GUMI-533135 format. One line per field, with one value per residue: x, y, z of N, C-alpha, C, O in turn. Coordinates in Angstrom, 2 decimals, padded with zeros to 5 digits. Each point is the difference from the previous one (the first is absolute). Example, Ala and Ser with C-alpha at 12.3 -4.5 7.8 and 13.67 -1.06 7.14 Angstrom:
n.x	c(013.19_-001.39)
n.y	c(-005.69_001.07)
n.z	c(007.80_-001.38)
ca.x	c(-000.89_000.82)
ca.y	c(001.19_001.19)
ca.z	c(000.00_000.06)
c.x	c(000.90_-000.77)
c.y	c(001.20_001.09)
c.z	c(000.00_000.73)
o.x	c(001.04_000.51)
o.y	c(-000.02_001.11)
o.z	c(000.66_000.17)
END
This chain:
n.x	c(159.86_-001.65_002.20_000.69_-000.96_001.14_-000.94_000.72_001.42_-000.71_001.82_-000.64_001.68_000.23_001.30_-001.44_001.32_-000.35_-001.45_000.30_-000.38_-000.77_-001.66_000.26_-000.72_001.27_000.38_-000.71_000.74_-000.94_001.05_-002.06_001.46_-000.91_000.95_-000.35_000.51_001.12_-000.76_002.20_-000.47_002.19_-000.76_000.53_001.39_001.84_001.84_000.26_000.72_002.18_001.29_-000.10_001.39_002.11_-000.72_001.52_-000.87_000.18_-001.98_000.73_000.69_-002.27_000.37_-000.11_-000.14_-000.47_000.30_000.49_002.10_-001.81_001.75_-001.02_-001.60_001.52_-001.34_000.99_-001.41_-001.59_000.67_000.16_-001.95_-000.77_000.90_-000.82_-001.96_000.05_001.00_000.69_001.47_000.26_001.28_000.04_-001.04_-001.35_001.41_002.13_-001.26_001.20_-001.64_-000.58_-000.97_001.45_000.76_001.72_002.01_000.95_001.05_001.82_000.43_001.45_002.16_000.70_000.48_002.09_001.62_-001.76_000.20_-001.82_-001.75_000.11_-000.50_-002.20_-001.07_000.23_-001.08_-002.16_-000.75_-000.06_-001.79_-001.98_000.16_-000.85_-001.88_-000.91_001.23_-001.38_-001.29_001.67_-000.33_002.11_-001.50_000.40_-001.85_-001.28_-000.30_001.40_001.47_001.86_001.65_001.23_001.65_001.88_001.44_001.36_001.86_001.70_001.26_001.55_001.67_000.18_001.63_001.95_-001.15_001.02_000.94_000.58_000.22_001.07_-000.49_-001.75_-000.22_-001.49_-001.02_-001.36_001.06_001.60_001.99_001.27_001.21_001.94_001.80_001.06_001.44_002.01_001.43_001.16_001.83_001.89_001.28_001.36_001.88_001.92_001.18_001.03_002.19_-001.26_000.79_000.31_000.62_000.83_-000.22_002.09_-000.58_001.21_002.07_000.67_000.61_002.16_000.65_000.27_-001.77_000.78_-000.07_000.34_-000.77_001.71_-001.77_001.95_000.77_001.24_-002.21_001.81_000.74_-001.09_001.13_-000.69_000.16_-001.75_-000.39_-000.10_001.53_000.88_000.74_-001.52_-000.62_001.39_-000.17_-001.60_000.55_001.19_-001.22_-001.09_001.20_000.18_-001.77_000.15_001.03_-001.15_000.77_-000.78_002.08_-001.58_000.09)
n.y	c(048.64_001.54_000.01_000.67_001.21_000.48_001.04_000.22_-001.69_000.76_000.64_000.75_001.15_-000.36_001.81_000.99_000.13_-001.87_000.69_-001.88_000.96_-001.32_000.20_-000.77_-000.63_-000.76_-000.72_-000.90_-001.30_-000.78_-001.01_-000.81_000.14_002.00_-000.03_001.22_000.62_000.60_000.87_000.22_001.73_000.32_-000.94_-002.05_-000.74_-000.53_001.23_001.94_-000.12_-000.38_001.83_001.16_-000.54_000.66_001.92_-000.42_000.05_002.05_-000.91_001.08_-001.17_000.04_-001.37_-000.73_-001.10_-000.62_-000.89_001.64_-000.64_001.16_-000.32_000.57_-001.54_-001.37_-000.87_001.71_000.77_001.47_002.15_001.01_000.73_002.00_001.83_000.43_001.05_002.23_000.83_000.09_-000.58_001.17_-000.42_002.14_001.32_-000.80_001.60_-000.59_-001.65_001.86_001.21_000.73_-001.78_-001.36_-001.77_000.32_-000.07_-001.99_-000.86_001.19_-000.23_-001.71_000.62_000.95_-001.46_-000.01_000.24_-001.14_-000.64_-001.10_001.21_000.74_-001.54_-000.30_001.46_-000.24_-001.63_000.44_001.36_-001.04_-001.32_000.88_000.45_-002.04_000.16_-001.59_-000.26_001.44_-001.79_-001.47_000.19_000.68_001.56_000.15_-001.26_001.83_-001.50_001.21_-001.23_-000.63_001.53_000.19_-001.52_000.66_001.42_-000.96_-001.02_001.36_000.47_-001.60_000.35_002.23_-000.73_001.14_001.75_001.15_-000.52_000.78_000.45_000.10_000.27_-001.21_001.07_001.39_-001.42_-000.22_-001.81_000.29_-000.61_001.35_001.51_-000.63_-000.13_001.92_000.96_-000.98_000.70_001.90_-000.16_-000.83_001.38_001.27_-000.97_-000.19_001.86_-000.03_-000.49_001.07_000.16_001.03_000.03_000.61_000.95_-000.41_-001.78_000.93_000.06_001.63_001.97_-000.34_000.55_002.18_000.14_000.94_001.22_000.34_000.95_000.15_001.33_000.42_-001.97_-000.32_-000.36_-001.30_-001.64_-000.97_-001.15_-000.52_-001.04_-000.08_000.14_002.22_-000.13_-001.61_-001.75_-001.50_-001.57_-001.76_-001.52_-001.54_-001.77_-001.67_-001.46_-001.62_-001.82_-001.48_-001.37_-001.86_-001.16_-001.89_-002.10_001.66_-000.25_-001.32_002.20)
n.z	c(107.18_000.08_-000.41_-002.04_001.63_-001.88_001.76_-002.14_-000.51_001.99_-001.16_002.03_-000.94_002.21_-000.18_001.41_001.82_001.22_-001.58_001.24_-002.00_001.66_001.49_-002.10_002.03_001.70_-002.09_001.94_-001.70_001.88_-001.71_000.33_001.71_000.41_-002.03_001.86_-002.09_001.88_-001.93_000.34_-001.32_-000.26_001.90_-000.77_001.60_-001.19_000.42_-001.07_-002.13_-000.40_000.00_-001.92_-001.67_000.46_-000.91_-001.60_-002.08_000.90_-000.58_-001.86_-001.80_000.18_-001.73_002.14_-001.96_002.11_-002.05_-001.44_000.52_000.66_-001.39_-001.92_-000.29_-000.92_001.57_001.07_001.57_-000.60_000.00_002.00_000.81_-000.68_000.93_002.05_-000.26_-000.08_001.83_-002.15_001.60_-001.93_001.81_-000.66_001.50_-001.61_000.75_-000.44_000.87_000.34_000.96_-002.07_000.95_-001.04_001.15_001.39_-001.04_-000.47_001.79_-000.56_-002.18_-000.18_000.02_-001.91_-001.67_000.88_-001.54_-000.81_002.13_000.72_000.74_002.13_001.58_000.41_001.34_002.24_001.12_000.43_001.63_001.99_000.34_000.63_002.19_000.30_001.25_-001.29_-001.88_-001.03_-000.31_-000.25_-002.21_000.44_000.60_002.22_000.19_-000.22_-001.66_-001.29_-001.18_001.12_-000.02_-001.88_-000.10_001.08_-000.96_-001.50_000.77_000.52_-001.81_-000.38_001.46_-000.10_-001.39_-000.04_000.86_001.66_-001.99_002.02_-002.18_001.97_-002.19_-000.70_-001.97_000.96_001.44_-001.79_000.85_-001.54_000.87_001.31_-001.18_-000.98_001.36_000.56_-001.44_000.04_001.60_-000.31_-001.30_000.92_001.22_-001.23_-000.79_001.18_000.49_-002.01_000.32_001.52_-002.11_001.98_-002.16_001.98_-002.02_000.73_001.26_-001.64_000.87_001.40_-000.90_-000.54_002.08_-000.43_001.39_001.92_-001.88_002.20_-001.87_001.47_-000.37_001.03_000.80_-001.85_-000.22_000.36_001.36_-001.70_001.56_-002.08_001.95_001.40_-002.20_000.29_-001.65_001.30_-001.21_-000.64_001.50_000.20_-001.66_000.33_001.29_-000.94_-001.20_001.11_000.51_-001.68_-000.22_001.28_-001.61_-000.46_000.21_001.30_000.85_000.88_-000.40)
ca.x	c(-000.44_000.91_000.32_000.35_-000.41_000.37_-000.75_000.29_000.76_000.92_000.85_000.97_000.74_000.39_-001.01_-000.72_000.90_001.08_-000.60_000.45_-000.99_000.74_-000.95_-000.89_-001.25_000.23_-001.00_000.64_-000.71_000.81_-000.82_000.47_000.97_000.95_001.35_000.14_001.08_-000.17_001.29_000.01_001.28_000.18_-000.91_-001.26_-001.09_-000.31_000.06_-001.16_-001.17_-000.02_-000.28_-001.41_-000.78_000.19_-000.49_001.10_-000.20_-001.38_-000.18_-000.71_-001.36_-000.19_-000.36_000.71_-000.72_000.60_-001.08_-001.26_000.03_000.65_000.97_000.35_-000.84_000.19_000.77_001.31_-000.06_-000.66_000.89_001.09_-000.59_-000.19_001.34_000.50_-000.66_-000.19_001.13_001.35_001.00_001.41_000.74_001.35_000.99_-000.41_-000.77_-000.05_000.43_001.27_-000.04_-000.86_000.47_-000.71_-001.35_-000.75_-000.31_-001.04_-001.24_-000.49_-001.38_-000.95_-000.02_-000.80_-001.42_-000.27_-000.37_000.32_001.41_000.15_-000.22_001.16_001.12_-000.25_000.19_001.44_000.64_-000.35_000.58_001.47_000.40_-000.23_001.04_001.31_000.74_-000.40_001.19_000.55_-000.99_000.56_001.07_-000.37_000.26_001.42_000.69_-000.43_000.34_-001.03_-001.07_-000.75_-000.79_-001.15_-000.96_-000.64_-000.95_-001.10_-000.77_-000.77_-001.09_-000.97_-000.44_-001.39_-000.84_-000.68_-000.65_000.98_001.39_000.64_001.46_000.67_001.37_000.45_001.30_000.91_001.22_000.48_000.78_-000.86_-000.46_-000.98_-001.19_-000.66_-000.59_-001.18_-001.05_-000.55_-000.84_-001.20_-000.77_-000.60_-001.03_-001.10_-000.73_-000.49_-000.94_-000.84_000.25_000.12_001.24_000.23_001.42_000.72_001.38_000.63_000.75_-000.83_000.07_-000.99_-001.34_-000.34_-000.63_-001.38_-000.97_-000.33_000.87_-000.64_001.01_-000.44_000.82_-000.47_-001.17_-001.15_000.19_000.59_-000.47_000.07_000.35_-000.50_000.90_-000.74_000.64_001.38_001.04_000.51_001.03_-000.70_-000.63_001.12_000.33_-001.08_000.18_001.17_-000.39_-000.86_000.93_000.70_-000.93_-000.10_001.27_000.80_-000.51_001.07_-000.48_-000.71_000.49)
ca.y	c(000.64_001.06_-000.11_001.34_001.08_001.35_000.92_001.43_000.23_001.13_000.02_001.08_000.20_001.38_000.94_000.63_000.97_-000.73_-001.32_-000.79_-001.02_-001.18_-000.79_001.01_-000.54_-001.32_-001.07_-001.29_-001.18_-001.21_-001.21_-001.07_-000.91_000.70_000.35_001.28_000.87_001.44_000.57_001.42_000.67_000.54_001.10_-000.14_-000.28_-001.43_-000.47_000.62_-000.76_-001.27_000.28_000.30_-001.19_-000.99_000.61_000.52_001.44_000.39_000.93_001.24_-000.13_-001.18_-001.18_-001.26_-001.11_-001.33_-000.99_000.70_000.78_001.30_000.16_001.42_000.59_-000.76_000.53_-000.65_-001.29_-000.95_-000.19_-000.88_-001.34_-000.42_-000.24_-001.25_-001.17_000.02_000.51_-000.49_000.97_-000.38_001.25_-000.11_-000.27_-001.23_000.28_-001.17_000.26_-000.71_-000.84_-001.15_-000.92_000.06_-000.53_000.94_001.17_-000.37_-000.26_001.22_000.38_-000.95_000.21_001.22_-000.36_-001.09_-001.23_-001.22_-000.40_-001.05_000.64_000.85_-000.87_-000.53_001.10_000.28_-001.08_000.14_001.19_-000.08_-000.94_000.65_001.02_-000.65_000.46_-000.81_-000.42_001.17_000.43_000.32_000.99_001.39_000.80_000.30_-001.23_-000.40_000.96_000.98_-000.68_-000.81_000.94_000.50_-001.10_-000.06_001.12_-000.39_-001.03_000.71_000.72_-000.94_-001.06_000.16_-000.03_001.29_000.30_000.63_000.17_001.21_-000.18_001.27_-000.26_-001.20_-000.48_001.15_-000.22_-001.35_-000.18_-000.45_-001.39_-000.01_000.69_-000.94_-001.06_000.55_000.28_-001.29_-000.47_000.83_-000.38_-001.31_000.18_000.71_-000.97_-001.13_000.45_001.08_001.14_001.29_000.66_001.33_000.21_001.16_-000.32_000.80_-000.99_-000.61_-001.46_-000.37_000.28_-000.95_-001.17_000.36_-000.11_001.36_001.05_001.32_001.06_001.26_001.16_001.25_-000.22_-000.42_-001.21_000.28_-001.07_-001.34_-001.09_-001.32_-001.03_-000.90_-001.29_000.15_-000.53_000.98_000.79_000.95_000.97_000.81_000.97_001.00_000.84_000.84_001.04_000.97_000.76_000.95_001.10_000.74_000.66_-000.80_-000.18_-000.16_-000.23_001.13_000.29)
ca.z	c(001.23_000.44_001.41_000.47_-000.89_000.42_-000.83_000.08_001.24_000.08_001.18_-000.01_001.24_000.27_000.46_-001.11_-000.63_-000.67_-000.17_-001.13_-000.36_-000.47_-000.80_-000.58_-000.54_-000.59_000.02_-000.28_000.48_000.03_000.06_000.88_-000.61_-000.88_000.44_-000.68_000.47_-000.19_-000.37_-000.31_000.27_001.35_000.29_-000.76_000.94_000.07_001.38_000.67_-000.44_000.73_001.42_000.23_-000.33_001.06_001.24_000.81_-000.01_-000.31_-001.12_000.33_-000.53_-000.82_000.78_-000.24_000.62_-000.11_000.12_000.23_001.23_-000.17_001.08_000.19_001.06_001.24_001.12_000.06_000.69_-000.89_-001.14_000.46_000.07_-001.40_-000.54_000.59_-000.57_-001.45_-000.77_000.27_-000.44_-000.20_-000.09_-000.56_001.05_000.69_001.22_000.89_001.37_000.20_001.20_-000.28_-001.03_-001.27_000.23_000.85_-000.83_-000.95_000.73_000.66_-000.34_000.58_001.45_000.20_-000.18_000.95_-000.70_000.75_-000.15_-001.00_-001.30_-000.25_-000.35_-001.36_-000.96_-000.06_-000.75_-001.42_-000.63_000.08_-001.05_-001.29_-000.21_000.09_001.18_001.16_000.76_000.71_000.98_001.32_-000.12_000.22_-001.21_-000.23_-000.40_-001.34_-001.06_-000.36_-000.74_000.97_000.82_-000.75_-000.13_001.33_-000.02_-000.88_000.71_001.03_-000.68_-000.55_000.91_000.47_-001.20_-000.13_-001.28_-000.89_000.45_-000.52_000.01_-000.29_-000.48_000.73_-000.47_-000.01_000.79_-000.31_-001.22_-001.10_000.20_001.09_-000.52_-000.91_000.84_000.68_-000.98_-000.42_001.10_000.02_-001.19_000.27_001.02_-000.65_-000.81_000.80_001.03_-000.56_000.88_-000.66_000.40_-000.59_000.28_-000.54_-000.37_-001.05_-000.77_-001.05_000.11_001.03_-000.53_-001.07_000.62_000.29_-001.10_-000.43_000.53_000.03_-000.01_000.59_-000.34_000.63_000.83_-000.78_-000.79_-001.31_-000.87_000.58_-000.91_000.40_-000.54_-000.89_-000.30_-000.44_000.90_000.97_-000.67_-000.88_000.89_000.50_-001.05_-000.01_001.20_-000.26_-000.96_000.70_000.85_-000.87_-000.25_001.26_000.27_000.93_001.37_000.99_001.35_000.60_001.35)
c.x	c(001.04_000.25_000.38_-000.41_000.36_-000.63_000.35_000.81_001.02_000.80_001.01_000.64_000.30_-001.16_-000.70_000.86_001.14_-000.44_000.52_-001.04_000.72_-000.87_-001.14_-001.22_000.13_-001.22_000.69_-000.87_000.93_-000.92_000.60_000.94_000.98_001.36_000.36_001.20_-000.35_001.38_-000.14_001.35_000.05_-000.91_-001.34_-001.20_-000.29_000.04_-001.15_-001.27_-000.11_-000.38_-001.47_-000.89_000.05_-000.39_001.12_-000.11_-001.44_-000.03_-000.71_-001.44_-000.05_-000.41_000.84_-000.79_000.72_-001.08_-001.31_-000.06_000.79_000.95_000.31_-000.80_000.18_000.77_001.26_-000.04_-000.62_000.87_001.15_-000.48_-000.19_001.34_000.55_-000.53_000.08_001.23_001.31_001.00_001.38_000.75_001.40_001.02_-000.43_-000.91_-000.21_000.47_001.21_-000.02_-000.88_000.63_-000.80_-001.45_-000.84_-000.38_-001.18_-001.36_-000.62_-001.45_-001.05_-000.07_-000.86_-001.50_-000.42_-000.53_000.36_001.40_000.21_-000.16_001.19_001.19_-000.16_000.24_001.48_000.70_-000.22_000.73_001.52_000.54_-000.13_001.09_001.41_000.83_-000.33_001.20_000.63_-000.83_000.58_001.16_-000.55_000.34_001.47_000.80_-000.37_000.29_-001.15_-001.17_-000.87_-000.84_-001.24_-001.02_-000.72_-001.06_-001.22_-000.88_-000.88_-001.20_-001.10_-000.70_-001.44_-000.99_-000.79_-000.65_001.01_001.36_000.53_001.51_000.67_001.47_000.58_001.36_001.09_001.32_000.66_000.90_-000.90_-000.52_-001.07_-001.30_-000.80_-000.69_-001.29_-001.15_-000.64_-000.94_-001.31_-000.92_-000.74_-001.13_-001.22_-000.87_-000.67_-001.10_-001.01_000.10_000.13_001.24_000.11_001.39_000.50_001.42_000.51_000.66_-000.89_000.03_-001.02_-001.42_-000.43_-000.60_-001.49_-000.91_-000.39_000.99_-000.73_001.10_-000.61_000.96_-000.63_-001.33_-001.25_000.33_000.52_-000.47_000.07_000.39_-000.54_000.87_-000.73_000.74_001.47_000.99_000.47_001.05_-000.63_-000.67_001.04_000.37_-001.05_000.14_001.16_-000.35_-000.84_000.83_000.73_-000.87_-000.14_001.29_000.85_-000.61_001.16_-000.63_-000.70_000.47_-001.18)
c.y	c(001.04_-000.13_001.34_001.02_001.34_000.98_001.45_000.36_001.14_-000.10_001.14_000.11_001.49_000.84_000.63_001.04_-000.68_-001.46_-000.69_-001.09_-001.17_-000.90_000.92_-000.63_-001.33_-000.90_-001.30_-001.13_-001.21_-001.21_-001.01_-000.92_000.65_000.16_001.26_000.76_001.45_000.59_001.49_000.58_000.46_001.20_-000.08_-000.24_-001.47_-000.54_000.58_-000.76_-001.32_000.22_000.29_-001.20_-001.02_000.51_000.46_001.52_000.29_000.92_001.26_-000.03_-001.17_-001.17_-001.20_-001.09_-001.31_-001.02_000.68_000.84_001.29_000.24_001.47_000.63_-000.70_000.79_-000.85_-001.39_-001.08_-000.31_-000.95_-001.45_-000.57_-000.40_-001.35_-001.22_-000.06_000.40_-000.64_000.95_-000.65_001.30_-000.23_-000.41_-001.11_000.23_-001.25_000.42_-000.86_-000.97_-001.23_-000.88_000.22_-000.46_000.99_001.26_-000.30_-000.15_001.25_000.37_-000.93_000.15_001.23_-000.32_-001.17_-001.26_-001.21_-000.50_-001.03_000.57_000.87_-000.83_-000.55_001.07_000.35_-001.04_000.18_001.17_-000.03_-000.97_000.65_001.01_-000.53_000.42_-000.81_-000.38_001.14_000.38_000.41_001.00_001.41_000.82_000.29_-001.22_-000.44_001.12_000.97_-000.63_-000.84_000.88_000.46_-001.09_-000.24_001.08_-000.33_-001.06_000.63_000.73_-000.94_-000.86_000.15_000.14_001.29_000.18_000.51_000.03_001.27_-000.16_001.30_-000.27_-001.26_-000.54_001.07_-000.23_-001.35_-000.01_-000.68_-001.42_-000.07_000.65_-000.94_-001.12_000.48_000.20_-001.27_-000.56_000.79_-000.35_-001.32_000.12_000.72_-000.98_-001.06_000.42_001.03_001.25_001.27_000.70_001.33_000.44_001.29_-000.44_001.01_-000.91_-000.67_-001.52_-000.49_000.18_-001.03_-001.29_000.22_-000.20_001.37_000.97_001.33_001.05_001.31_001.10_001.24_-000.19_-000.42_-001.28_000.38_-001.03_-001.32_-001.00_-001.31_-001.07_-000.90_-001.31_000.13_-000.53_001.10_000.89_001.06_001.10_000.96_001.09_001.11_000.96_000.97_001.15_001.08_000.85_001.06_001.21_000.89_000.76_-000.72_-000.02_-000.25_-000.30_001.25_000.20_000.25)
c.z	c(000.44_001.51_000.62_-001.05_000.61_-000.96_000.32_001.26_-000.16_001.29_-000.13_001.38_000.16_000.48_-001.19_-000.73_-000.77_-000.17_-001.25_-000.27_-000.65_-000.87_-000.43_-000.68_-000.70_000.13_-000.38_000.56_-000.10_000.19_000.97_-000.77_-000.95_000.67_-000.80_000.54_-000.33_-000.25_-000.29_000.36_001.45_000.20_-000.70_000.90_000.20_001.43_000.82_-000.36_000.75_001.47_000.26_-000.35_001.13_001.38_000.93_000.13_-000.41_-001.22_000.50_-000.48_-000.97_000.86_-000.42_000.70_-000.29_000.33_000.40_001.25_-000.23_001.17_000.30_001.12_001.34_001.04_000.15_000.63_-000.88_-001.21_000.36_000.06_-001.39_-000.62_000.48_-000.72_-001.52_-000.82_000.44_-000.61_-000.16_-000.24_-000.55_001.05_000.95_001.22_000.87_001.39_000.31_001.18_-000.17_-001.08_-001.29_000.19_000.80_-000.77_-000.95_000.69_000.63_-000.37_000.62_001.52_000.33_-000.11_000.88_-000.69_000.85_-000.33_-001.11_-001.41_-000.38_-000.47_-001.42_-001.06_-000.15_-000.87_-001.50_-000.65_000.03_-001.05_-001.38_-000.31_000.23_001.20_001.24_000.86_000.80_001.23_001.35_-000.05_000.26_-001.24_-000.28_-000.43_-001.42_-001.01_-000.26_-000.74_000.91_000.92_-000.75_-000.22_001.34_000.11_-000.86_000.67_001.08_-000.62_-000.46_001.05_000.46_-001.16_-000.17_-001.37_-001.02_000.68_-000.66_000.16_-000.46_-000.34_000.66_-000.44_000.09_000.71_-000.33_-001.24_-001.04_000.20_001.08_-000.45_-000.90_000.78_000.65_-000.99_-000.53_001.06_000.05_-001.18_000.23_001.02_-000.55_-000.79_000.86_000.97_-000.51_000.87_-000.83_000.53_-000.75_000.42_-000.65_-000.33_-001.03_-001.02_-001.06_000.02_001.01_-000.54_-001.04_000.54_000.20_-001.21_-000.54_000.63_-000.15_000.08_000.51_-000.43_000.61_000.73_-000.74_-000.76_-001.39_-001.02_000.76_-001.08_000.55_-000.67_-001.00_-000.19_-000.38_001.04_000.95_-000.65_-000.90_000.84_000.58_-001.02_-000.09_001.18_-000.21_-000.96_000.67_000.96_-000.80_-000.31_001.23_000.34_001.02_001.37_000.92_001.33_000.52_001.43_000.93)
o.x	c(001.19_-000.94_-000.17_000.29_-000.39_000.18_-000.19_-000.34_000.72_-000.53_000.70_-000.54_000.01_-001.08_000.40_-000.28_000.61_000.51_000.07_-000.23_000.65_000.44_-000.58_-000.14_-000.54_-000.66_000.62_-000.69_000.81_-000.86_001.21_-000.31_000.83_000.09_000.30_000.24_-000.66_000.91_-001.09_000.76_-001.01_-000.01_-000.79_-001.14_-000.99_-000.86_-000.58_-000.85_-001.07_-000.76_-000.55_-001.02_-000.97_000.19_-000.27_000.36_-000.66_000.92_-000.63_-000.90_001.03_-000.34_000.38_-000.25_000.51_-000.57_-000.75_-001.02_001.16_-000.43_000.60_000.43_-000.65_000.95_000.04_000.65_000.51_000.04_000.38_000.73_000.28_000.11_000.61_000.71_000.00_000.02_000.20_-000.28_000.42_-000.30_000.54_000.90_000.47_-001.03_-001.08_000.78_-000.08_000.77_-000.09_000.71_-000.99_-000.94_-001.16_-001.09_-000.91_-001.04_-001.12_-000.79_-001.10_-001.05_-000.67_-000.82_-001.13_-000.97_000.99_000.46_000.94_000.76_000.43_000.72_000.97_000.59_000.48_000.79_000.93_000.64_000.65_001.06_000.88_000.36_000.97_001.23_000.30_-000.10_000.90_000.28_-000.57_000.61_-001.21_000.86_000.41_001.20_000.46_000.25_-001.11_-001.16_-001.22_-001.11_-001.08_-001.20_-001.16_-001.10_-001.13_-001.23_-001.15_-001.07_-001.18_-001.08_-000.67_-001.15_-001.23_000.28_-000.07_000.11_-000.06_000.50_-000.24_000.82_001.07_000.65_001.13_001.02_000.90_-000.14_-001.12_-001.15_-001.03_-001.09_-001.23_-001.12_-001.01_-001.14_-001.21_-001.05_-001.07_-001.22_-001.17_-001.06_-001.13_-001.23_-001.17_-001.00_-000.89_-000.97_000.65_000.13_-000.10_000.27_-000.19_000.67_-000.77_000.54_-000.93_-000.97_-000.72_-000.85_-001.19_-000.56_-000.73_000.47_-000.51_000.42_-000.44_000.81_-001.04_001.21_-001.17_-000.89_-001.09_001.17_-000.65_-000.53_000.54_-000.37_000.10_000.27_000.54_000.48_000.64_-000.33_-000.23_000.08_000.47_000.03_-000.23_000.23_000.33_-000.21_-000.10_000.43_000.18_-000.24_000.21_000.48_-000.12_000.02_000.88_-000.60_000.83_-001.22_000.46_000.14_000.19)
o.y	c(-000.31_-000.05_000.23_-000.16_000.31_-000.09_000.48_000.93_000.09_-000.34_000.10_-000.49_000.75_-000.52_-000.22_000.36_000.61_-000.90_000.60_-000.88_000.15_-000.45_000.72_000.05_-000.18_-000.02_-000.10_000.16_-000.11_000.00_-000.02_-000.43_-000.69_000.07_-000.07_000.01_000.29_-000.18_000.49_-000.58_000.03_000.93_000.94_000.25_-000.35_-000.81_-000.69_-000.25_-000.35_-000.77_-000.43_-000.22_-000.72_-000.71_000.39_000.58_-000.86_000.80_000.00_000.53_-000.48_000.17_-000.14_000.08_-000.23_000.01_-000.51_000.64_-000.03_000.24_000.32_000.99_000.37_000.72_-001.15_-000.92_-001.12_-001.13_-000.85_-000.92_-001.18_-001.02_-000.74_-000.99_-001.08_-000.24_-000.29_000.66_-000.80_000.72_-001.10_-000.79_-000.07_-000.66_-000.21_000.94_-001.23_-000.96_-000.84_000.49_000.72_000.66_000.24_000.54_000.82_000.35_-000.06_000.26_000.43_-000.23_000.03_000.55_-000.47_-000.61_000.05_000.10_000.10_-000.34_000.00_000.39_-000.07_-000.26_000.25_000.35_-000.13_-000.17_000.48_000.24_-000.15_000.20_000.75_000.09_000.42_-000.04_-000.22_001.01_000.87_000.31_000.24_-000.41_000.05_000.10_-001.04_001.14_-000.18_000.32_-000.05_-000.37_000.09_000.27_-000.40_-000.24_000.32_000.06_-000.39_000.06_000.37_-000.52_-001.01_000.39_-000.02_-000.75_-000.33_000.25_000.14_-000.27_000.47_-000.23_000.07_-000.72_-000.23_000.58_-000.44_000.84_-000.41_-000.28_-000.66_-000.44_-000.08_-000.39_-000.70_-000.37_-000.05_-000.56_-000.57_-000.06_-000.14_-000.61_-000.31_000.07_-000.34_-000.71_000.42_000.72_000.00_000.21_000.04_000.16_000.22_-000.63_000.59_000.47_-000.71_-000.65_-000.97_-000.86_-000.25_-000.79_-000.95_-000.14_000.11_-000.18_000.37_-000.03_000.45_-000.18_000.30_000.85_-000.02_-000.34_000.76_000.36_-000.07_000.15_-000.28_000.08_-000.33_-000.59_-001.01_-000.15_001.18_001.19_001.13_001.17_001.20_001.15_001.17_001.21_001.18_001.14_001.19_001.19_001.12_001.13_001.22_000.84_000.58_000.98_-000.88_-000.01_001.12_-000.96_000.26)
o.z	c(000.14_000.79_001.19_-001.19_001.13_-001.22_001.12_000.74_-000.99_001.05_-001.01_000.99_-000.97_000.28_-001.15_-001.14_-000.88_000.68_-001.08_000.83_-001.04_-001.06_000.81_-001.23_-001.09_001.04_-001.07_001.01_-000.92_000.88_000.23_-001.11_-000.58_001.23_-001.19_001.21_-001.00_000.81_-000.28_000.77_000.70_-000.81_000.08_-000.39_000.65_000.38_000.84_000.86_000.49_000.58_001.01_000.65_000.23_000.99_001.14_001.02_-000.59_-000.22_001.06_000.65_-000.47_001.17_-001.16_001.20_-001.10_001.09_000.83_000.27_-000.40_001.12_001.02_000.59_000.98_-000.32_-000.44_-000.49_-000.07_-000.49_-000.80_-000.36_-000.24_-000.68_-000.78_-000.16_-000.58_-001.21_001.18_-001.00_000.84_-000.96_000.09_-000.28_001.14_000.14_000.55_000.14_-000.04_000.02_000.90_-000.87_-000.02_-000.47_-000.34_000.18_-000.15_-000.57_000.51_000.90_000.33_000.60_001.03_000.73_-000.06_000.45_000.74_-001.14_-000.78_-000.91_-001.15_-000.92_-000.76_-001.04_-001.11_-000.87_-000.80_-001.04_-000.93_-000.58_-000.85_-001.16_-000.05_-000.10_001.12_001.23_000.80_000.64_000.67_001.02_-000.10_-000.79_-001.16_-000.26_-000.46_000.37_000.50_000.26_-000.16_000.38_000.58_-000.04_000.02_000.49_000.37_-000.10_000.18_000.60_-000.01_-000.27_000.24_000.18_-000.05_-000.94_-001.18_001.20_-001.22_001.09_-001.11_000.89_000.60_000.75_-000.42_-000.39_000.71_-000.89_000.32_-000.33_-000.18_000.37_000.10_-000.33_000.00_000.28_-000.23_-000.33_000.17_000.15_-000.33_-000.16_000.36_000.05_-000.21_000.15_000.74_000.20_-001.05_001.20_-001.23_001.19_-001.19_000.83_-000.74_-001.01_000.36_-000.41_-000.25_000.21_-000.16_-000.77_000.29_-001.13_-001.11_001.14_-001.08_000.93_-000.49_000.00_-000.24_-000.08_000.57_-000.20_-000.72_-001.05_001.10_-001.17_001.20_-001.20_-001.06_000.96_-000.29_001.18_-000.23_000.30_-000.05_-000.37_000.13_000.38_-000.19_-000.13_000.36_000.18_-000.25_000.14_000.47_-000.02_-000.10_000.89_000.62_000.45_-000.23_000.14_-000.21_000.76_001.18)
END
């Protein structure tokens, strides 16, 4: 079952006299329960792609539908409502509120949708245990490590059981152990909850946790790799080889 379909999407910035075309007629589909990473060299358009797929930014032409709903034609108010119920986000810089505890940060999406208190508590308990941060519930963001902050951010993204989780360089600010811990948790949640995760990353190790890697070059689809039955190490080697063909992948500004 396709959960997200993007058809002939174009995105450009600037004026008609100085226009930069970033996405050039991309067609992509994502199945329910997939864990997909988007990779590409600096300036390839991967972050722009994530932004338009997740409704953070608008495309110039084409269409994007999530669970059969065309989000490109939605008015801003309706789109914001759709986003609240159907989409989850994990950002590189955590985006936690310093004045709220870990528990309060995680519960934010449910407070916005006015979920019943008992249900909210049950969901918090479950997702905090799954991400190994239940004992941190009364701590504030400045009292926990970067890895714990990102797992808090992930819990916040998962708690309202959205259709899709969008992750923008989720391991970018983490050391290797914290990154590995987070990726293992995301992998487990993807399998256990059949959660659809679309992640932008420049890191082939992070991408090797995914079932599919989409490579973008100059705003167009370059190639895709499917993990299939191969080991994560073997998939990692395939990703590295494709990066070599692309000329290396660096952080996108």
